[in-house]
C-alpha positions as CSV (number, residue, x, y, z in Angstrom):
1,X,59.6,-1.5,-116.0
2,X,58.3,0.0,-113.0
3,X,60.6,2.0,-111.0
4,X,61.4,0.2,-107.8
5,X,62.8,3.3,-106.2
6,X,59.6,5.2,-106.6
7,X,58.4,6.6,-103.3
8,X,55.2,5.2,-101.8
9,X,52.8,7.9,-100.9
10,X,51.5,5.8,-98.0
11,X,55.0,5.1,-96.7
12,X,56.7,8.4,-96.1
13,X,60.5,8.4,-96.2
14,X,61.9,8.9,-92.7
15,X,63.9,12.0,-92.4
16,X,67.6,11.8,-92.5
17,X,69.6,13.4,-89.7
18,X,73.2,14.5,-90.1
19,X,75.5,12.0,-88.5
20,X,72.8,9.5,-87.9
21,X,72.5,6.5,-90.1
22,X,69.2,6.3,-92.0
23,X,68.3,3.0,-90.6
24,X,68.8,4.2,-87.1
25,X,65.7,6.4,-87.2
26,X,62.8,4.3,-86.5
27,X,59.2,5.2,-85.6
28,X,58.5,5.1,-81.9
29,X,56.4,2.1,-81.0
30,X,52.9,2.9,-79.8
31,X,52.5,3.1,-76.1
32,X,50.4,0.2,-74.7
33,X,46.9,1.1,-73.4
34,X,46.5,1.9,-69.7
35,X,45.6,-1.2,-67.7
36,X,41.9,-1.4,-66.8
37,X,41.1,-0.7,-63.1
38,X,41.3,-3.8,-61.1
39,X,38.1,-4.8,-59.5
40,X,38.6,-5.0,-55.7
41,X,36.9,-8.1,-54.1
42,X,36.5,-8.6,-50.4
43,X,38.4,-11.6,-49.3
44,X,35.8,-14.4,-48.9
45,X,37.0,-15.4,-45.4
46,X,36.8,-11.8,-44.2
47,X,33.4,-11.4,-45.7
48,X,32.2,-14.5,-43.9
49,X,33.7,-13.4,-40.6
50,X,31.9,-10.0,-40.9
51,X,28.6,-11.8,-41.6
52,X,29.1,-14.0,-38.6
53,X,29.9,-10.9,-36.5
54,X,26.6,-9.3,-37.4
55,X,24.8,-12.5,-36.7
56,X,26.3,-12.7,-33.2
57,X,25.3,-9.0,-32.6
58,X,21.7,-9.7,-33.6
59,X,21.7,-12.9,-31.5
60,X,23.1,-11.0,-28.5
61,X,20.4,-8.3,-28.8
62,X,17.6,-11.0,-29.0
63,X,19.1,-12.8,-26.0
64,X,19.2,-9.6,-24.0
65,X,15.6,-8.8,-24.8
66,X,14.5,-12.4,-24.0
67,X,16.4,-12.2,-20.7
68,X,14.8,-8.9,-19.8
69,X,11.4,-10.2,-20.6
70,X,12.0,-13.4,-18.5
71,X,13.2,-11.3,-15.6
72,X,10.1,-9.1,-15.8
73,X,7.8,-12.1,-15.9
74,X,9.7,-13.7,-13.0
75,X,9.4,-10.5,-11.0
76,X,5.7,-10.3,-11.7
77,X,5.1,-14.0,-10.7
78,X,7.2,-13.6,-7.6
79,X,5.3,-10.5,-6.5
80,X,2.0,-12.4,-7.2
81,X,3.1,-15.4,-5.1
82,X,4.3,-13.0,-2.3
83,X,0.9,-11.3,-2.3
84,X,-0.9,-14.6,-2.3
85,X,1.3,-15.9,0.5
86,X,0.6,-12.7,2.5
87,X,-3.1,-13.1,1.9
88,X,-2.9,-16.7,3.1
89,X,-0.9,-15.7,6.1
90,X,-3.5,-13.1,7.0
91,X,-6.4,-15.5,6.5
92,X,-4.6,-18.2,8.3
93,X,-4.6,-16.3,11.5
94,X,-7.2,-17.3,14.0
95,X,-10.3,-15.1,13.7
96,X,-11.3,-13.0,16.6
97,X,-14.6,-14.0,18.2
98,X,-17.3,-12.8,15.8
99,X,-20.3,-14.0,17.7
100,X,-21.2,-13.1,21.3
101,X,-21.1,-15.9,23.8
102,X,-24.3,-17.7,24.5
103,X,-25.6,-17.4,28.0
104,X,-23.8,-19.7,30.4
105,X,-25.7,-22.9,31.3
106,X,-27.6,-22.3,34.5
107,X,-27.5,-18.5,34.2
108,X,-30.8,-16.7,34.6
109,X,-32.6,-15.5,31.5
110,X,-34.7,-12.4,31.2
111,X,-37.2,-10.9,31.2
112,X,-37.2,-11.5,34.9
113,X,-34.8,-11.7,37.9
114,X,-31.2,-12.0,36.7
115,X,-29.2,-11.3,39.9
116,X,-29.5,-10.3,43.6
117,X,-28.3,-7.2,45.4
118,X,-26.2,-9.5,47.6
119,X,-24.4,-11.0,44.6
120,X,-23.6,-7.5,43.4
121,X,-22.9,-5.9,46.7
122,X,-19.5,-4.5,45.8
123,X,-18.9,-1.7,43.2
124,X,-18.0,-3.1,39.7
125,X,-19.4,-6.5,40.7
126,X,-21.1,-8.1,37.7
127,X,-23.3,-11.1,36.7
128,X,-23.9,-12.6,33.2
129,X,-27.3,-13.5,32.1
130,X,-29.3,-14.2,29.0
131,X,-31.8,-11.9,27.3
132,X,-33.7,-12.2,23.9
133,X,-32.1,-10.1,21.2
134,X,-34.4,-7.2,20.3
135,X,-34.0,-8.0,16.5
136,X,-33.7,-11.8,16.2
137,X,-35.4,-12.9,19.4
138,X,-32.6,-15.3,20.1
139,X,-31.1,-15.3,23.6
140,X,-27.7,-13.5,23.8
141,X,-25.3,-13.0,26.6
142,X,-25.8,-9.9,28.6
143,X,-24.2,-8.3,31.7
144,X,-25.4,-6.4,34.8
145,X,-22.9,-4.3,36.7
146,X,-23.1,-2.6,40.1
147,X,-21.7,0.9,39.4
148,X,-19.9,3.0,42.0
149,X,-22.8,5.4,42.5
150,X,-25.0,2.5,43.7
151,X,-27.0,2.0,40.5
152,X,-27.2,-1.1,38.4
153,X,-26.6,-1.1,34.6
154,X,-27.3,-3.9,32.2
155,X,-26.3,-4.2,28.5
156,X,-26.1,-6.7,25.7
157,X,-22.7,-8.3,24.9
158,X,-23.5,-8.2,21.2
159,X,-22.0,-5.1,19.6
160,X,-24.5,-2.5,18.3
161,X,-25.4,-3.2,14.7
162,X,-22.9,-6.0,14.4
163,X,-22.1,-9.5,15.4
164,X,-18.8,-9.1,17.4
165,X,-18.7,-9.9,21.1
166,X,-18.3,-7.3,23.8
167,X,-16.4,-8.1,27.0
168,X,-16.5,-6.6,30.4
169,X,-12.9,-6.2,31.5
170,X,-11.9,-5.6,35.1
171,X,-8.2,-6.3,34.6
172,X,-6.6,-2.8,34.1
173,X,-3.4,-4.4,33.0
174,X,-5.2,-6.2,30.2
175,X,-6.8,-2.9,29.1
176,X,-3.3,-1.4,29.0
177,X,-1.5,-4.3,27.2
178,X,-4.2,-5.6,24.9
179,X,-6.1,-2.5,24.1
180,X,-3.5,0.2,24.7
181,X,-5.8,2.1,27.0
182,X,-4.8,3.4,30.4
183,X,-8.0,3.0,32.5
184,X,-8.6,3.6,36.2
185,X,-11.7,1.4,36.4
186,X,-13.3,-1.5,34.5
187,X,-14.3,-1.0,30.9
188,X,-16.3,-2.7,28.2
189,X,-14.4,-3.6,25.0
190,X,-15.2,-4.8,21.5
191,X,-13.0,-7.9,20.8
192,X,-13.1,-7.3,17.0
193,X,-12.6,-3.6,16.6
194,X,-10.7,-2.9,19.9
195,X,-13.3,-0.2,20.8
196,X,-13.4,0.8,24.4
197,X,-16.6,1.8,26.2
198,X,-16.8,3.7,29.5
199,X,-19.8,2.8,31.6
200,X,-19.3,6.0,33.8
201,X,-20.0,8.2,30.8
202,X,-23.0,8.7,28.6
203,X,-22.9,8.8,24.9
204,X,-24.7,8.0,21.7
205,X,-25.9,9.5,18.4
206,X,-26.9,13.2,18.6
207,X,-30.4,12.3,17.4
208,X,-31.1,9.8,20.2
209,X,-31.2,9.6,24.0
210,X,-27.8,9.4,25.7
211,X,-26.9,5.9,26.9
212,X,-24.2,4.7,29.3
213,X,-21.0,3.4,27.8
214,X,-19.6,6.3,25.7
215,X,-17.0,5.3,23.1
216,X,-13.6,6.5,24.5
217,X,-11.4,4.7,22.0
218,X,-11.9,3.0,18.7
219,X,-14.4,3.0,15.9
220,X,-17.6,2.0,17.7
221,X,-20.8,3.7,16.5
222,X,-22.5,4.0,19.8
223,X,-22.6,2.6,23.4
224,X,-23.7,-1.0,24.0
225,X,-27.4,-1.8,23.7
226,X,-28.9,-1.1,27.1
227,X,-31.2,-3.4,29.0
228,X,-33.6,-1.8,31.5
229,X,-33.3,-3.2,35.0
230,X,-35.3,-2.6,38.2
231,X,-34.6,-3.5,41.8
232,X,-37.5,-5.3,43.4
233,X,-36.5,-6.1,47.0
234,X,-33.3,-8.0,46.7
235,X,-33.9,-9.0,43.1
236,X,-32.5,-7.2,40.1
237,X,-35.0,-7.7,37.4
238,X,-34.2,-7.3,33.6
239,X,-37.2,-5.8,31.9
240,X,-36.5,-5.0,28.2
241,X,-33.8,-4.2,25.7
242,X,-33.7,-0.9,23.9
């Protein structure tokens, strides 16, 4: 018979300790394995809130850019409208006379007698008349003036090399207020350019003969176009325009 008390090589006998019952010594149970690291998940509501926060930030940036662009466009359109309104306000103003007046009805027309010495007896007395333009041949208004030295001077009321009207002004207050020029005697003015001409002074381009009516203020190129006149008895006769 087999020996039931034979030791098993694969089951060692637990050691016996003095004072400790044999069955009290037991093998220490194996320690459980360490728990696996827990996977941390973002709470779904918090993740959704963070996503919505980013969406709002992007939307705010897009809205700010759109608003800035709209303001820029509005400013450009407003400036354009303001410029157009300013242009309209300028063009809407009445234009200054651009054509010289035609000779008054019944006024004399040269070449020929245009006034008498009795009509122009006083210094600075004047008389309008008509005379053919040297370029177009059409009659334009002209003026003959009795100067303080006793001579007579006639000139075209069309500005030199232009179409604006000239005016013979005897009102010194008008020269001061409308043309900002302090005069002591009548002057000729350009109604478009505000140029003032003095009939007591000679002027003109350096390469041509001097002509009465020097430019004393403004952008005029030269004195008014002169018309030669002669005194024949009591008649003042206009001969030709320069």
